[in-house]
C-alpha positions as CSV (number, residue, x, y, z in Angstrom):
1,X,-7.1,-5.6,-59.8
2,X,-4.3,-4.8,-57.5
3,X,-0.8,-3.6,-58.3
4,X,2.5,-3.5,-56.5
5,X,3.8,0.1,-56.2
6,X,7.5,-1.1,-56.2
7,X,7.7,-3.6,-59.0
8,X,4.4,-2.7,-60.8
9,X,3.3,-6.4,-60.9
10,X,-0.4,-6.7,-61.4
11,X,-2.5,-9.3,-59.7
12,X,-6.1,-10.2,-60.5
13,X,-6.8,-12.0,-57.2
14,X,-8.5,-9.5,-54.9
15,X,-7.7,-11.7,-51.9
16,X,-4.0,-10.9,-52.1
17,X,-2.7,-8.1,-50.0
18,X,1.0,-8.3,-50.5
19,X,3.2,-8.7,-53.6
20,X,4.6,-12.2,-54.1
21,X,7.9,-10.9,-55.5
22,X,9.0,-8.2,-53.0
23,X,6.4,-8.3,-50.1
24,X,5.2,-4.8,-50.7
25,X,1.5,-4.0,-49.8
26,X,-0.6,-4.1,-53.0
27,X,-2.7,-1.1,-54.0
28,X,-6.0,-1.2,-55.9
29,X,-5.4,-0.1,-59.4
30,X,-8.3,2.3,-59.2
31,X,-6.9,4.0,-56.0
32,X,-3.9,5.4,-57.7
33,X,-0.6,5.5,-56.0
34,X,-1.9,5.9,-52.5
35,X,-1.7,2.9,-50.3
36,X,-4.9,1.5,-48.9
37,X,-5.2,1.7,-45.1
38,X,-2.8,4.6,-45.0
39,X,-4.3,6.7,-42.3
40,X,-1.2,8.7,-41.2
41,X,-1.8,12.4,-40.6
42,X,-0.7,14.8,-43.3
43,X,2.6,16.5,-43.0
44,X,2.3,20.0,-41.5
45,X,4.8,22.6,-42.6
46,X,6.0,24.9,-39.8
47,X,7.0,28.5,-40.1
48,X,10.7,29.4,-40.4
49,X,12.6,29.1,-37.1
50,X,12.8,32.2,-35.0
51,X,15.9,34.2,-35.6
52,X,17.8,35.7,-32.8
53,X,20.2,38.6,-32.9
54,X,22.9,38.0,-30.3
55,X,24.6,41.4,-31.1
56,X,21.7,43.4,-29.6
57,X,21.5,41.4,-26.4
58,X,21.8,43.4,-23.2
59,X,23.2,41.9,-20.0
60,X,21.0,42.2,-16.9
61,X,21.7,45.2,-14.7
62,X,22.4,43.2,-11.5
63,X,24.3,40.0,-11.2
64,X,22.2,36.9,-10.6
65,X,21.4,36.2,-6.9
66,X,23.5,33.5,-5.2
67,X,21.7,30.4,-4.2
68,X,21.1,30.5,-0.5
69,X,19.8,27.0,0.2
70,X,16.5,25.9,1.7
71,X,15.3,27.8,4.6
72,X,13.8,25.6,7.3
73,X,11.0,26.9,9.4
74,X,10.5,25.3,12.8
75,X,7.0,24.5,14.0
76,X,6.1,23.7,17.6
77,X,5.7,20.0,18.0
78,X,3.3,18.5,20.4
79,X,3.9,14.9,21.1
80,X,0.9,12.7,21.5
81,X,0.7,10.7,24.8
82,X,2.1,7.2,24.7
83,X,-0.4,4.4,25.2
84,X,1.6,1.5,23.7
85,X,1.7,-0.7,26.8
86,X,-2.0,-0.2,27.4
87,X,-2.9,-1.3,23.8
88,X,-0.5,-4.2,24.1
89,X,-2.1,-5.3,27.3
90,X,-5.6,-5.2,25.8
91,X,-4.4,-7.1,22.7
92,X,-2.8,-9.9,24.7
93,X,-5.9,-10.1,26.9
94,X,-8.2,-10.4,23.9
95,X,-5.9,-13.0,22.4
96,X,-5.9,-15.0,25.6
97,X,-9.7,-15.2,25.6
98,X,-10.1,-15.9,21.9
99,X,-7.0,-17.8,20.8
100,X,-5.9,-18.9,24.3
101,X,-8.0,-22.0,24.4
102,X,-5.8,-23.6,21.6
103,X,-3.1,-25.7,23.3
104,X,-3.4,-23.6,26.5
105,X,-1.8,-20.6,24.8
106,X,-3.8,-18.4,27.1
107,X,-1.8,-19.6,30.0
108,X,1.1,-17.6,28.4
109,X,-0.9,-14.7,27.0
110,X,-3.1,-13.9,30.1
111,X,-0.1,-13.2,32.4
112,X,1.5,-11.1,29.8
113,X,-1.7,-9.1,29.4
114,X,-1.9,-8.5,33.2
115,X,1.7,-7.6,33.6
116,X,1.8,-5.1,30.8
117,X,-1.5,-3.7,32.1
118,X,-0.1,-3.2,35.6
119,X,3.1,-1.6,34.2
120,X,1.0,0.7,32.0
121,X,-1.1,1.8,35.0
122,X,2.0,2.6,37.1
123,X,3.4,4.7,34.2
124,X,0.1,6.6,33.9
125,X,0.1,7.3,37.6
126,X,3.7,8.5,37.5
127,X,3.5,10.7,34.4
128,X,-0.1,11.3,33.2
129,X,1.0,13.8,30.5
130,X,3.3,11.4,28.7
131,X,1.2,8.2,29.2
132,X,-2.5,7.5,28.7
133,X,-4.7,4.6,28.1
134,X,-5.8,3.7,31.6
135,X,-9.1,2.1,30.3
136,X,-7.2,0.0,27.8
137,X,-4.8,-1.2,30.5
138,X,-7.7,-2.1,32.8
139,X,-9.3,-3.9,29.9
140,X,-6.2,-6.0,29.4
141,X,-6.0,-6.9,33.1
142,X,-9.7,-7.8,33.2
143,X,-9.5,-10.0,30.1
144,X,-6.5,-11.8,31.4
145,X,-8.3,-12.4,34.7
146,X,-11.4,-13.6,32.8
147,X,-9.3,-16.2,31.0
148,X,-7.9,-17.5,34.3
149,X,-11.4,-17.5,35.9
150,X,-12.9,-19.4,33.0
151,X,-9.9,-21.9,33.0
152,X,-10.3,-22.4,36.7
153,X,-14.0,-23.0,36.3
154,X,-13.4,-25.5,33.5
155,X,-10.8,-27.4,35.6
156,X,-13.1,-27.5,38.6
157,X,-16.1,-28.7,36.5
158,X,-13.9,-31.3,34.8
159,X,-12.5,-32.5,38.1
160,X,-16.0,-32.7,39.6
161,X,-17.2,-34.7,36.6
162,X,-14.3,-37.1,36.9
163,X,-14.9,-37.4,40.7
164,X,-18.6,-37.9,40.4
165,X,-18.1,-40.3,37.6
166,X,-15.8,-42.4,39.7
167,X,-18.4,-42.6,42.5
168,X,-20.9,-44.2,40.2
169,X,-18.6,-47.2,39.5
């Protein structure tokens, strides 16, 4: 047996959970007036609020300190040497060897690798404290030259194959 706590309608069907008249959740008649599935925590009574006595309040002896803003401390900064052109040279050189065979893209990338490598080496010679990466620059120049050497070898072999193939006819 279940009963509606609002309208006190009693239902014998244990499968019903809500009152058909007002939609209130049904309560088992043996559970009393407490709702089933009510797992809310119990209400806790707090102590009385703290009372303050503003008449006995004493002002501080000194006025509050004025805000002085943020103090900035300067630290010595050491700049790292620049090796951007050397890294760029090496990246273009590697790209000319790996990706350069697609649509002769290496014909554009290899000279860029060599030019940036030579510029980087000249900067390193002029100011070695500000510029580093000599090995990277040399690597970019060498990879650009390797691409052109391999391309020249392929053109010579292809030309020789065409020439020797035409002699056989």
